[in-house]
C-alpha positions as CSV (number, residue, x, y, z in Angstrom):
1,M,-62.4,113.7,87.1
2,S,-61.2,113.4,91.3
3,R,-57.8,113.0,92.6
4,S,-58.5,109.7,93.8
5,R,-59.8,108.6,90.1
6,V,-56.1,110.2,88.9
7,A,-54.3,108.9,91.0
8,Q,-56.4,105.0,90.1
9,F,-54.9,105.7,86.4
10,G,-52.1,107.1,86.3
11,A,-51.1,103.7,88.8
12,W,-52.6,101.3,86.4
13,A,-50.7,102.8,83.2
14,L,-48.0,102.5,85.1
15,V,-48.2,99.0,85.5
16,A,-49.6,99.1,81.8
17,A,-46.3,100.2,80.9
18,L,-44.2,98.0,82.7
19,V,-45.8,94.9,81.6
20,F,-45.0,96.0,77.6
21,S,-41.7,96.6,78.6
22,L,-40.6,93.1,79.8
23,L,-42.6,91.2,77.1
24,G,-40.8,93.6,75.0
25,A,-37.4,91.9,76.4
26,F,-39.0,88.3,75.0
27,I,-40.5,89.3,71.7
28,P,-38.0,89.3,69.0
29,A,-38.3,93.0,66.8
30,P,-39.3,92.5,63.5
31,L,-36.5,91.1,60.9
32,G,-34.6,93.8,59.0
33,P,-34.2,93.7,55.8
34,G,-30.6,93.0,55.7
35,Q,-31.2,90.0,57.7
36,A,-34.6,88.9,55.5
37,L,-32.1,89.2,52.3
38,A,-29.6,86.6,54.7
39,D,-32.1,84.1,55.2
40,T,-33.0,84.1,51.5
41,A,-29.5,83.4,50.4
42,L,-29.2,80.6,53.1
43,E,-32.2,79.0,51.8
44,A,-30.7,79.6,48.5
45,A,-27.7,77.9,49.5
46,Q,-29.5,75.1,51.5
47,K,-31.2,74.1,48.3
48,E,-27.7,74.4,46.0
49,L,-26.7,72.1,49.1
50,K,-29.6,69.3,48.3
51,E,-29.1,69.4,44.4
52,A,-25.7,68.3,44.5
53,K,-26.3,66.3,47.2
54,A,-28.4,64.3,45.0
55,A,-26.2,64.4,41.7
56,L,-23.3,62.7,43.9
57,K,-25.6,60.0,45.4
58,K,-27.0,59.2,41.4
59,L,-23.6,58.8,40.3
60,Q,-22.7,56.8,43.1
61,D,-25.6,54.9,42.5
62,K,-24.7,53.8,38.8
63,L,-20.9,53.2,40.4
64,D,-21.9,50.6,42.8
65,K,-23.7,49.2,40.0
66,Y,-21.1,49.0,38.0
67,V,-19.3,47.1,41.1
68,E,-21.8,44.9,42.1
69,A,-21.9,43.1,38.8
70,Q,-18.1,43.1,39.0
71,G,-18.2,42.2,42.6
72,D,-20.4,38.9,41.0
73,A,-18.3,37.5,38.4
74,E,-15.4,37.9,41.0
75,E,-17.3,35.8,43.2
76,S,-18.0,33.4,40.9
77,L,-14.9,33.1,39.5
78,E,-13.2,32.9,43.4
79,A,-15.2,29.6,43.6
80,T,-14.4,28.4,40.3
81,R,-10.7,28.6,41.2
82,I,-11.0,27.3,44.8
83,R,-13.2,24.4,43.6
84,I,-10.4,23.7,40.9
85,E,-7.6,23.9,43.7
86,E,-9.4,21.2,45.6
87,V,-10.4,18.8,43.1
88,K,-6.0,19.4,41.9
89,A,-5.4,18.4,45.7
90,Q,-7.8,14.9,45.5
91,I,-6.4,13.9,42.4
92,A,-2.7,14.4,44.3
93,E,-4.4,12.2,46.8
94,A,-5.6,9.2,44.2
95,E,-2.6,9.8,42.0
96,E,-1.2,8.7,46.1
97,D,-2.8,6.4,46.8
98,L,-3.0,4.5,43.6
99,A,0.7,4.3,43.6
100,V,1.0,2.3,46.6
101,Q,-1.5,0.0,46.0
102,R,0.5,-0.5,42.1
103,A,4.0,-1.3,44.5
104,R,1.5,-3.6,46.6
105,L,0.3,-5.5,43.1
106,D,4.2,-5.2,41.4
107,Q,5.1,-6.8,44.5
108,R,2.8,-9.6,44.4
109,L,3.8,-10.2,40.7
110,V,7.4,-10.7,41.5
111,E,5.9,-13.3,44.3
112,M,4.1,-15.2,41.8
113,Y,7.1,-15.5,39.1
114,K,9.3,-16.0,42.3
115,N,7.2,-19.1,43.8
116,R,6.6,-20.4,39.8
117,G,3.5,-22.3,40.2
118,S,1.2,-23.1,37.9
119,D,-0.8,-20.1,39.3
120,A,1.9,-17.8,38.6
121,I,2.2,-19.1,35.3
122,A,-1.6,-18.7,34.3
123,V,-1.1,-15.1,35.8
124,L,2.0,-13.9,34.2
125,G,0.6,-15.3,30.9
126,A,-2.1,-13.6,30.8
127,I,-0.6,-10.5,31.4
128,F,2.7,-10.3,29.0
129,T,0.6,-11.0,25.7
130,A,0.6,-8.1,24.9
131,D,3.6,-5.9,24.4
132,D,2.5,-2.5,25.4
133,L,-0.2,-2.3,28.1
134,S,-1.3,0.6,30.3
135,F,-1.6,0.1,34.1
136,G,-5.3,0.0,33.5
137,E,-4.9,-2.9,31.0
138,L,-2.6,-4.7,32.9
139,V,-5.3,-4.4,36.3
140,E,-7.5,-5.8,33.5
141,R,-5.6,-8.6,32.7
142,V,-4.9,-9.3,36.0
143,S,-8.7,-9.2,37.0
144,L,-9.5,-12.0,34.4
145,V,-7.6,-14.6,35.9
146,S,-9.3,-17.5,37.7
147,R,-6.4,-18.5,39.6
148,I,-5.5,-16.2,41.9
149,A,-5.8,-15.4,45.6
150,E,-8.7,-13.3,46.9
151,S,-6.7,-10.9,48.4
152,D,-4.9,-10.2,45.2
153,R,-8.5,-10.5,43.8
154,R,-10.0,-7.6,46.6
155,L,-6.3,-5.3,45.7
156,V,-6.9,-5.4,42.1
157,R,-10.7,-4.5,42.3
158,S,-9.8,-1.6,44.8
159,I,-7.2,-0.8,42.3
160,E,-9.9,-0.3,39.2
161,D,-12.0,1.7,41.8
162,E,-9.2,4.2,42.3
163,L,-8.6,3.9,38.6
164,A,-12.5,5.3,37.8
165,R,-12.4,7.7,40.9
166,L,-8.7,9.5,39.0
167,G,-10.7,9.4,35.6
168,Q,-13.7,11.2,37.5
169,L,-12.0,13.9,39.0
170,R,-9.5,14.7,36.2
171,S,-13.3,15.2,34.2
172,D,-14.1,17.2,36.5
173,L,-11.1,19.3,36.6
174,A,-11.4,19.8,32.3
175,Q,-15.3,20.7,33.6
176,Q,-14.2,23.4,35.9
177,Q,-11.1,24.8,33.9
178,A,-13.5,25.0,31.3
179,A,-16.0,27.1,33.4
180,E,-12.7,29.4,34.8
181,A,-12.5,30.3,31.5
182,R,-15.7,31.5,31.1
183,E,-15.7,33.2,34.0
184,N,-12.7,35.0,33.9
185,A,-13.9,36.4,30.4
186,K,-17.1,37.0,32.3
187,Y,-14.9,39.1,34.6
188,A,-12.7,40.4,32.3
189,A,-15.4,42.3,30.6
190,A,-17.6,43.5,34.2
191,R,-13.9,44.5,34.9
192,D,-13.2,46.6,32.1
193,K,-16.9,48.4,32.4
194,T,-16.4,49.6,35.5
195,L,-12.9,51.2,35.3
196,A,-14.8,52.8,31.9
197,A,-17.1,54.1,34.3
198,M,-14.5,54.9,36.9
199,E,-12.4,57.1,34.3
200,E,-15.6,58.8,32.2
201,A,-16.8,59.9,36.7
202,K,-13.7,61.3,37.9
203,D,-14.4,65.1,36.4
204,E,-17.9,65.0,37.5
205,Y,-17.5,62.9,40.8
206,N,-14.6,65.3,42.0
207,D,-16.2,68.4,41.6
208,L,-19.5,67.4,42.9
209,K,-17.4,66.6,45.8
210,A,-15.5,69.8,45.9
211,K,-19.2,71.9,45.7
212,I,-21.0,70.0,48.3
213,A,-17.5,71.0,50.4
214,R,-18.0,74.8,49.8
215,L,-21.4,75.0,50.2
216,Q,-21.8,73.4,53.3
217,A,-18.8,75.4,54.6
218,E,-20.9,78.6,53.5
219,E,-24.1,76.9,54.9
220,R,-21.7,77.1,58.1
221,R,-20.8,80.3,58.0
222,R,-24.1,81.8,57.0
223,Q,-25.7,79.7,59.8
224,E,-23.7,81.4,63.0
225,E,-23.7,85.2,61.2
226,A,-27.4,84.0,61.7
227,R,-27.0,83.2,64.8
228,R,-24.6,86.0,65.8
229,A,-28.0,88.7,64.7
230,A,-30.2,86.8,66.3
231,A,-28.4,87.0,69.4
232,A,-27.7,90.5,69.1
233,A,-31.4,91.5,68.3
234,R,-32.3,90.2,71.7
235,T,-32.1,92.3,74.4
236,T,-32.3,89.8,77.6
237,T,-32.5,86.2,78.2
238,T,-33.5,84.1,81.0
239,T,-31.2,82.4,83.3
240,K,-33.1,79.2,82.7
241,S,-32.2,79.3,78.9
242,R,-28.0,79.9,79.9
243,T,-28.7,77.1,81.4
244,T,-30.1,74.7,79.2
245,A,-27.7,75.6,76.6
246,T,-24.7,75.2,78.5
247,T,-26.1,71.6,79.8
248,A,-26.4,70.5,76.2
249,R,-23.2,71.4,75.4
250,R,-21.6,69.7,78.2
251,T,-23.8,66.6,77.3
252,T,-22.6,67.0,73.3
253,T,-18.9,67.0,74.3
254,T,-19.4,63.7,76.8
255,L,-21.1,61.7,74.3
256,P,-19.2,58.1,74.9
257,R,-16.8,57.6,72.1
258,D,-16.2,53.7,69.9
259,P,-13.1,51.9,72.1
260,V,-11.5,50.3,69.1
261,I,-11.8,53.2,66.5
262,D,-12.1,56.3,67.2
263,P,-11.7,58.8,64.1
264,G,-13.1,61.5,65.6
265,A,-13.1,64.3,63.4
266,E,-9.8,63.6,62.3
267,W,-10.4,60.7,59.9
268,V,-10.9,60.4,56.5
269,F,-12.4,58.4,53.4
270,P,-9.0,57.2,52.0
271,V,-9.7,57.2,48.4
272,Q,-10.1,60.7,47.2
273,G,-12.2,60.3,43.6
274,P,-14.3,57.9,42.5
275,N,-15.1,55.0,44.3
276,S,-16.9,52.2,45.2
277,F,-17.4,48.6,47.5
278,R,-18.8,45.8,49.4
279,D,-18.5,44.0,52.0
280,T,-16.4,41.1,51.5
281,F,-14.7,40.8,54.7
282,G,-13.9,37.2,55.4
283,A,-14.5,36.0,52.5
284,P,-13.0,33.0,50.9
285,R,-10.0,33.1,48.4
286,S,-7.9,30.6,46.9
287,G,-5.1,29.0,48.9
288,G,-7.3,28.9,52.0
289,R,-6.9,32.7,53.1
290,T,-9.6,34.9,53.7
291,H,-10.1,38.3,53.2
292,Q,-8.9,41.0,55.6
293,G,-10.4,44.0,54.3
294,C,-12.3,45.9,51.7
295,D,-11.7,46.3,48.7
296,I,-11.9,49.8,46.7
297,I,-12.5,49.9,43.2
298,T,-11.8,53.4,41.7
299,A,-10.0,55.0,38.6
300,R,-6.1,54.2,38.5
301,N,-3.6,56.6,39.6
302,T,-6.5,58.3,42.3
303,P,-4.9,59.8,45.2
304,I,-4.6,57.9,48.2
305,V,-4.5,59.7,51.5
306,A,-3.8,59.2,55.3
307,V,-6.9,58.3,56.4
308,T,-5.6,60.1,60.6
309,D,-3.1,61.5,61.5
310,G,0.3,59.4,62.1
311,V,3.7,57.7,60.7
312,I,4.6,56.4,58.4
313,T,5.4,52.7,59.8
314,R,6.9,50.7,56.1
315,T,6.6,51.2,52.6
316,N,7.1,48.4,49.6
317,P,7.4,50.3,46.4
318,Y,8.3,47.4,44.4
319,D,5.5,45.0,42.7
320,T,6.3,42.3,44.7
321,G,4.4,40.1,47.1
322,L,0.3,39.6,47.3
323,G,-0.1,43.1,48.1
324,G,2.3,44.6,45.5
325,I,3.8,48.1,46.3
326,T,2.4,48.6,49.9
327,I,2.3,51.3,52.5
328,H,1.3,50.5,56.4
329,L,0.5,53.6,58.7
330,R,0.5,53.8,62.5
331,G,-2.4,56.6,63.8
332,N,-1.9,58.4,66.2
333,D,-4.9,56.7,67.7
334,G,-2.3,53.6,67.9
335,N,-4.0,51.9,64.8
336,V,-2.2,50.8,61.7
337,Y,-3.7,51.2,58.4
338,Y,-2.7,49.0,55.8
339,Y,-2.8,50.0,52.1
340,A,-2.0,47.4,49.1
341,H,-1.8,47.1,45.5
342,L,-1.0,50.9,45.1
343,A,0.1,52.1,41.9
344,S,2.7,54.2,43.2
345,I,3.7,55.8,46.6
346,K,4.0,59.3,46.5
347,E,7.3,60.9,46.5
348,G,8.9,61.2,50.2
349,I,6.2,59.1,51.9
350,R,8.5,56.6,53.2
351,A,8.8,54.9,56.6
352,G,9.3,57.0,59.6
353,V,7.9,60.4,57.5
354,R,4.5,62.2,59.6
355,V,1.7,63.0,57.7
356,E,-1.7,64.3,58.4
357,A,-5.2,63.1,57.8
358,G,-6.0,63.6,54.2
359,E,-2.4,63.7,52.8
360,V,-1.8,62.1,49.4
361,I,0.3,59.2,50.4
362,G,0.5,57.1,46.9
363,Y,-1.8,56.5,44.0
364,A,-4.1,53.3,43.4
365,G,-3.3,51.0,41.1
366,N,-3.4,47.2,41.0
367,T,-0.1,45.4,41.8
368,G,0.7,42.5,43.7
369,N,-1.7,39.2,42.9
370,A,-4.4,42.2,41.4
371,S,-2.1,42.5,38.4
372,G,-4.9,41.8,35.2
373,G,-7.2,42.7,37.8
374,A,-9.5,45.6,38.9
375,V,-7.9,48.5,39.5
376,H,-8.4,49.0,43.2
377,L,-7.3,50.0,47.3
378,H,-7.2,46.8,49.5
379,F,-7.0,48.8,52.7
380,E,-7.0,46.7,56.2
381,I,-7.7,48.3,59.7
382,R,-5.5,46.2,62.5
383,P,-5.9,48.1,66.1
384,N,-3.2,48.2,67.9
385,G,-1.6,46.3,64.9
386,G,-3.1,43.1,65.9
387,A,-6.1,41.3,63.7
388,A,-7.6,42.8,61.0
389,I,-10.9,44.2,61.6
390,N,-13.8,44.3,59.2
391,P,-13.2,48.4,58.0
392,Y,-16.6,48.1,55.9
393,P,-18.0,50.2,58.7
394,I,-16.6,53.0,58.9
395,L,-16.0,53.5,55.2
396,M,-19.1,54.2,54.6
397,E,-19.6,56.2,57.3
398,Y,-16.9,58.5,55.8
399,R,-17.0,58.0,52.3
């Protein structure tokens, strides 16, 4: 072989060596046995986590069905009670109107008696021929007298109409009260079934939640280990990759947040046990009120926790008022969180005490106007201490 061909061959060999060297920098090394085992363990953990989440969802769906039935029964009962209040108000109004008209009729009878005319004698004779007359019978007697003024006759007809209306209202009230008794029994049955389901689900629910938390922590740890192993196996990275990664990290940290509720990573669901709830914010309540929060149905004495870091501003440890035993928490985010119908407040929790997100502050019950009703936490969010907003979306996000 000539010297020129040898030199040419050597040059090509050098180029080939450089090419393979550069390619080697970008082609990952084959996985060793340790990395393969790590990947297998990660896949197994992810499968176990998926199964645990599926089991929790199945349990949650079961609890939700009980609470759905209870909620429907409660809404029907509440609507009947509101109707009863309305009918009672109408009866009171009708009785007041009737009292005014009766006073007018009494005055006319007195005037007839004083005049002592033939009309008066005829009217009074018709009225007082019986020893005992009800007001309705008296009105009927007066209406039968032919020789009375037309204005008096109109008054009598008006009284008769009002008496008929009052009778219809009282009949309606009796029907509504009978319906209330039936619906109350239906609600009580649904409430008892829900409470039994919550009590039965306590251990399974708490075990699944703990298992999921443990598996999620393990998954994050394994993923971090895999990331570090992959980074160590690479011999070089491109400037473009570093730039892209840096840009991605910066984008993540500058995402806009909700201007009203900003729980971040420090917001925790308030009920730490089996639970279910519906969106009842703004629903009508007796007494002309509307519902200002969410009722989270749970088992008795389920731990209730601070949803965020903050300070306890007020507590009522006594079963008084609509809310019964209550806690007010002002979060570091500026919002006030209201907890009502508690069974008790944890020892040491009082006004001025600072708490951390997830710290137990009380236990679920049914005090206040929830006495005899479902065990639940009435939970409100009041941005900057102002009017309450619907807590349902954020509760669903963090349950």
